[in-house]
N, C-alpha and C positions, 0 to 999 in steps of 0.2 A: 468891315471889311474889305480887303476888299477883292475884286472880276478876276477872273482869271478863266481867260479863252481856254478850251481841250479842246488838242489839233486829233487827236486821235477817238476813236471808238472802245469802249470799254471789252474788255474779251471774253466778257461775261455779264450778263443783265438783271437790274438786280431785280432782286421779288416789286407786286406792284405795294405789298405794306410797306417795305423798309422803305419807299419811296414815298410813300405816302408820312412816313413816322418823322423823317429827316424834319429839324427846325430849320424855321431860316427861310431867302427866297433859293429859288435851286429851276433851274432855268433845261432845260431836256429840250433835246435836241434827239429826234427820228433821222435817219438818214442809209445809206448806203454811201462807204468812199469807192465808187465805185460809179455813183449818180451825179450824172454832168448837174442838174439842178442844185444841189449840193452839196456842188463845186462849185457853185456859180457862189452862191451864197453867204461859202466863207469867211472874205474882203470882208465883205461888209458890216458880217457878227461879230468881225474877230475886232475893226474898228470901232463898234457898240462897244465891247465888251473892256476893251480900252479906255474907251469913253466915263465909262459907268465904274464908280466907288466899289456900292454898296448891294452888289450880285454878292452873296458868299458861293457860290456852284451851279456850274454850270456841267452836263450828264452826254458825251454823246456817245446813242444808245441807233447800236447798227437793227435796224426796222427787217424784218423780211416775213412771209409764210409757216407758221406755228411756230412766231413769237409772241409768247404773252402776252410783255410792257407795252408789247407797242397795239395791242389785241381791247387791253386793256380801257386803252384814249383812245380804241377808234382812231388810229393813223391809216388815211389810206393814204396821202401824196405824201411825195420827199424832199425838201425836207417838212418836216413841220416841231415846230418850235412852240414850245408848255411853258409855261413862267406859274411856278406854282412854290404857291409859299404856308410852310404848313401844312401841307395836306389839302390844302383845296388851292384850282384852279384861277391864273390869275388874268391870263391873253396867253392868247393860242391864231403861231401863227402863220399860214400857208406856206409855201412855195414861196418866201421874202431870200430879194434879190438884192433890193436896192439901199441905202439906206433909207431912202424914204417909206420901203416895207416896210422895215425894220420900228418906223415912227408909233407906232400902235405900244411896243415893247420901252421903247426908253420914257414913254410915257408913266409906264408903271411902274418904272426903275424909278424915277424921278417920287415916283407917291408914296415907296419903303419906305 
């Protein structure tokens, strides 16, 4: 499987049970298109996903008040990255900006 960087946030967020049922590696990115921290994280995240060939799906989820998916993951700061596999959370990173900040995610992807 090839990693794929998603530049756009989903128009409609999936339900938690849909996320949990997705097979294989899944990277959820919670944030907002106007968030400065989210924008700052994009170059390093895009570079990481270009290097990692075993990530099946990258989903950008626009989070905010009243958004149930973000609340089900207890997201408080943006961006929050959650790496899952078959419904299980493997790694969570909050406000990664640099390549070094993404090291735990890179390590987890290498083990998949």
